[in-house]
C-alpha positions in Angstrom: 0.0 0.0 0.0 1.1 3.5 -0.8 1.1 5.9 2.2 -0.5 9.2 1.6 1.3 12.0 3.5 -1.0 14.3 5.5 -0.3 18.0 5.1 1.3 19.6 8.1 -0.7 22.0 10.3 1.6 24.9 9.4 1.0 24.5 5.7 -2.8 24.3 6.3 -2.7 27.6 8.2 -0.7 29.3 5.5 -3.2 28.1 2.9 -6.2 29.5 4.9 -4.4 32.8 5.5 -3.6 33.1 1.8 -7.2 32.4 0.8 -8.6 34.9 3.3 -6.2 37.6 2.1 -7.3 36.8 -1.5 -11.0 37.1 -0.7 -11.1 40.0 1.9 -10.3 42.9 -0.6 -13.2 41.8 -2.8 -15.6 41.2 0.0 -15.2 44.8 1.3 -16.1 46.6 -2.0 -19.0 44.3 -2.6 -20.4 45.1 0.9 -20.0 48.9 0.3 -21.6 48.6 -3.1 -24.6 46.8 -1.6 -24.9 49.6 1.0 -24.9 52.3 -1.7 -27.4 50.4 -3.8 -29.7 50.0 -0.8 -29.5 53.7 0.1 -30.2 54.6 -3.6 -33.2 52.3 -3.6 -34.5 53.9 -0.3 -34.1 57.4 -1.7 -36.0 56.5 -4.9 -38.8 54.9 -2.9 -39.1 58.0 -0.8 -39.2 60.2 -3.9 -41.8 58.0 -5.5 -43.9 58.1 -2.3 -43.7 61.9 -2.2 -44.6 62.2 -5.9 -47.5 59.8 -5.4 -48.8 62.0 -2.5 -48.5 65.2 -4.5 -50.4 63.6 -7.4 -53.4 62.4 -5.3 -53.5 65.7 -3.3 -53.7 67.8 -6.5 -57.1 69.1 -7.5 -58.2 68.3 -11.1 -61.1 70.6 -12.2 -62.6 70.4 -15.6 -65.9 71.0 -17.4 -67.7 67.6 -17.7 -69.0 66.8 -21.2 -71.0 63.8 -22.5 -68.8 63.8 -25.6 -65.9 62.5 -23.4 -67.8 59.2 -22.9 -68.3 58.5 -26.6 -66.1 56.3 -28.7 -64.7 59.1 -30.9 -63.9 61.4 -27.9 -60.2 60.9 -28.3 -60.2 61.6 -32.0 -62.2 64.8 -31.6 -59.8 65.9 -28.8 -56.6 65.1 -30.7 -57.3 66.0 -34.4 -57.1 69.8 -34.7 -59.0 71.7 -37.4 -57.3 72.5 -40.6 -56.6 76.2 -39.7 -55.1 75.4 -36.3 -51.5 76.4 -36.1 -49.0 76.7 -33.2 -47.2 79.0 -32.5 -49.7 81.8 -32.6 -47.5 84.6 -34.0 -49.1 86.6 -36.8 -47.5 86.1 -40.2 -49.4 89.0 -41.9 -48.4 92.6 -42.0 -51.6 93.8 -40.3 -50.0 93.9 -36.8 -49.3 97.4 -35.5 -45.7 98.6 -35.5 -45.9 99.3 -31.8 -45.1 103.0 -32.0 -46.3 104.7 -28.7 -47.1 101.3 -27.1 -45.4 99.6 -24.2 -43.4 96.5 -25.1 -46.0 94.3 -23.4 -48.9 95.8 -25.3 -47.1 95.8 -28.6 -46.2 92.1 -28.1 -49.9 91.2 -27.7 -50.7 92.5 -31.2 -48.1 90.0 -32.6 -50.4 87.2 -31.5 -53.3 86.2 -33.8 -56.9 85.6 -32.6 -58.3 82.1 -32.6 -61.1 81.1 -35.0 -64.2 79.6 -33.5 -63.2 76.1 -34.6 -59.8 76.4 -33.1 -61.2 77.8 -29.9 -63.7 74.9 -29.6 -60.9 72.4 -30.3 -58.5 73.8 -27.7 -61.2 74.0 -24.9 -62.3 70.4 -25.8 -58.7 69.2 -25.7 -57.9 70.9 -22.4 -60.9 69.5 -20.6 -60.6 66.1 -22.2 -57.0 65.8 -21.0 -58.0 66.7 -17.5 -60.9 64.2 -17.7 -58.4 61.5 -18.8 -56.1 62.5 -15.9 -58.9 62.4 -13.4 -60.3 59.1 -14.6 -56.9 57.5 -14.8 -55.9 58.6 -11.4 -59.2 57.3 -10.0 -58.3 53.8 -11.0 -54.9 53.9 -9.3 -54.0 52.6 -5.8 -52.9 55.5 -3.6 -50.2 53.3 -2.0 -49.1 51.3 -5.0 -49.2 53.5 -8.0 -46.1 52.9 -10.1 -43.8 55.6 -11.6 -45.1 54.9 -15.1 -48.7 55.4 -14.0 -47.8 58.6 -12.2 -46.0 60.0 -15.2 -48.9 59.1 -17.4 -51.3 61.2 -15.3 -48.8 64.0 -15.0 -48.3 64.0 -18.7 -52.1 64.6 -19.3 -52.0 67.5 -16.8 -48.9 69.1 -18.3 -50.3 69.0 -21.8 -53.6 70.5 -20.5 -51.6 73.4 -19.0 -49.9 73.9 -22.4 -53.3 74.1 -24.1 -54.5 76.5 -21.4 -51.6 78.8 -22.0 -52.5 78.9 -25.7 -56.1 80.0 -24.8 -54.9 82.7 -22.4 -52.2 84.1 -24.7 -54.6 84.5 -27.6 -57.1 86.5 -25.4 -54.8 88.9 -23.6 -55.7 91.7 -26.0 -59.3 91.4 -24.7 -58.2 92.3 -21.2 -56.3 95.4 -22.5 -59.3 96.7 -24.5 -61.6 96.3 -21.4 -59.2 97.8 -18.9 -59.0 101.1 -20.8 -62.6 101.8 -20.0 -62.2 101.3 -16.2 -59.2 103.5 -15.4 -59.9 105.7 -12.4 -58.0 107.6 -9.7 -57.8 104.4 -7.6 -56.9 101.8 -10.2 -54.3 102.6 -12.9 -54.1 100.9 -16.3 -51.3 98.6 -15.4 -53.0 97.4 -12.2 -56.3 96.7 -14.1 -54.5 94.7 -16.8 -52.9 92.6 -14.1 -56.2 92.0 -12.3 -57.9 91.4 -15.7 -55.4 88.7 -16.6 -56.2 86.9 -13.4 -59.9 87.1 -14.2 -59.1 85.8 -17.7 -57.3 82.7 -16.3 -60.3 81.9 -14.1 -62.7 82.3 -17.1 -60.6 79.8 -19.1 -61.1 77.3 -16.3 -64.9 77.9 -16.0 -65.9 78.2 -19.7 -68.3 75.5 -20.9 -67.4 75.0 -24.6 -70.2 72.5 -25.1 -72.8 75.3 -25.2 -71.3 76.5 -28.5 -70.7 80.1 -27.5 -67.6 82.2 -28.2 -65.2 82.5 -25.3 -64.8 86.2 -25.8 -68.5 86.7 -24.9 -68.1 84.9 -21.6 -64.7 86.3 -20.8 -65.9 89.9 -21.4 -68.6 89.5 -18.9 -66.3 87.9 -16.3 -63.6 90.6 -16.7 -66.1 93.4 -16.6 -67.8 92.0 -13.5 -64.4 91.8 -11.8 -63.6 95.4 -12.8 -66.9 96.6 -11.4 -66.1 95.1 -8.1 -62.7 96.8 -8.1 -64.3 100.1 -8.9 -66.8 99.7 -6.1 -64.0 99.0 -3.8 -62.1 102.0 -5.0 -65.2 104.3 -4.4 -65.5 103.0 -0.9 -61.8 103.6 -0.3 -62.1 107.2 -1.6 -65.1 107.9 0.7 -63.1 106.8 3.8 -59.9 108.7 2.9 -59.2 112.0 1.2 -58.4 111.4 -2.4 -56.6 114.7 -3.0 -55.3 117.5 -0.9 -57.9 120.1 -1.8 -59.7 119.7 1.5 -56.4 120.0 3.3 -55.5 123.1 1.4 -58.8 124.7 2.5 -58.2 123.9 6.1 -54.6 125.1 5.9 -55.7 128.5 4.7 -57.8 129.0 7.9 -55.3 130.0 10.6 -56.5 128.8 14.0 -57.0 131.4 16.7 -55.2 129.3 19.3 -53.1 126.2 19.5 -55.1 123.0 20.1 -52.2 121.1 21.7 -49.3 122.1 23.8 -45.7 121.3 23.0 -45.7 118.6 25.7 -48.8 117.0 24.2 -47.3 117.1 20.7 -44.1 115.4 22.1 -46.3 112.7 23.7 -48.1 112.1 20.4 -44.8 111.8 18.6 -43.5 109.3 21.2 -46.7 107.3 21.0 -46.6 107.2 17.2 -43.0 106.1 17.3 -44.1 103.2 19.5 -46.8 102.3 17.0 -44.3 102.2 14.1 -42.0 100.0 16.2 -44.8 97.4 16.4 -44.9 97.1 12.6 -42.7 94.7 10.5 -39.6 96.3 9.1 -41.0 96.3 5.6 -44.4 97.7 6.7 -42.6 100.5 8.7 -40.4 101.4 5.8 -43.4 101.8 3.4 -45.5 103.8 5.9 -42.6 106.2 6.6 -41.8 106.7 2.9 -45.4 107.0 1.8 -46.3 109.7 4.2 -42.9 111.5 4.3 -42.2 110.8 8.0 -38.5 110.7 7.2 -38.5 114.4 6.2 -38.4 113.6 2.5 -41.1 114.0 -0.1 -43.7 111.2 0.0 -42.9 108.4 -2.4 -45.4 106.8 -4.8 -46.3 103.1 -5.0 -44.3 102.8 -8.2 -41.1 104.3 -6.7 -41.3 102.1 -3.7 -42.0 99.1 -5.9 -38.9 99.8 -7.9 -36.7 100.2 -4.8 -38.0 97.0 -3.1 -38.3 94.9 -6.2 -42.0 94.2 -6.2 -45.0 95.5 -8.1 -47.1 98.6 -7.2 -50.1 96.5 -6.0 -47.9 94.6 -3.6 -46.8 97.9 -2.0 -50.4 98.9 -1.8 -51.4 95.7 0.0 -48.5 96.0 2.5 -49.5 99.6 3.3 -53.2 98.7 3.7 -52.1 95.9 6.2 -49.9 98.3 8.1 -52.6 101.0 8.3 -55.0 98.4 9.7 -52.4 97.5 12.4 -51.9 101.2 13.2 -55.7 101.7 13.6 -55.9 98.8 16.0 -52.9 100.1 18.0 -54.5 103.6 18.2 -57.8 102.1 19.3 -56.1 100.0 22.0 -54.3 103.2 23.3 -57.6 105.2 23.2 -55.8 107.8 21.1 -59.0 109.4 19.8 -60.4 109.9 23.3 -57.1 111.2 24.6 -56.8 113.8 21.8 -60.5 114.7 22.2 -59.9 115.5 25.9 -57.1 117.9 24.9 -59.3 119.9 22.5 -61.2 122.9 23.8 -65.0 122.7 24.1 -66.7 122.9 20.7 -63.6 121.8 18.7 -64.2 118.1 18.9 -66.8 118.1 16.2 -64.7 120.3 13.8 
């Protein structure tokens, strides 16, 4: 018999050590790669979960129509009429040159108006896309909707927003033509155009194309109604506050026979008003001081303050209105009117 020699223990240990050294460098990278892959998977799942929540929380409003339930609904909503063309820039020479017009107004006349067939097609398509998005989302599981299903619904909604932009852009000139008739001391032309554009956007959302009417008829009524409300609000504002300084000029011409307040009382009023201003937010305080010239300079207009602070005139007006409401509340809490009334001589409180 041939004797088989057993390997010595030292050789066995050397073999195991060599094998462990050969495998350990590879094991470490594989474990790190697995950790990175797991972290990436967790991040993607979190993003998908957040995207799913946003989709199901989003409101989808559209005008329902029986045509959407018919077999040819998709064909009617996807095949544009022969004269439909995008972009909407005018190719003829009838557009005004823009002399004497602001760049914004001049740009509106470079956009052509939609024909009735085009208008009907775009409104049908916008509402049909929202209908498809709503019905498709309604069939999804809130917890298990896949990325492909979410992208499909979002695709419908994004395309609907594109069609909506076409409808708004082609009707911006209507807002300008109506705004010219409602300019008054309270509402300037630029502010009315801004407000009218918001009313136009809401009208696009609410217009029922299935009735067969032109959108311009509905939009004109909606924009005018919004402007009437603004005018009414402006008249109420002018009744509460002096619109010009004529009344103040008349009062300034009449020299009083005596001083109503002493120097101590005037100093107390200044100190009290400074405390009122300190209660305002920094931006509110800056606007009130600049608007009424409390800093010793000439009062600034809404436009000037808007340019300095990087916001529109209407935003400055809103901040000032909010600040004035706060000042009235502070004056009422301090019983300022009663205090000043006690200072005035008898018979002067009703002046």
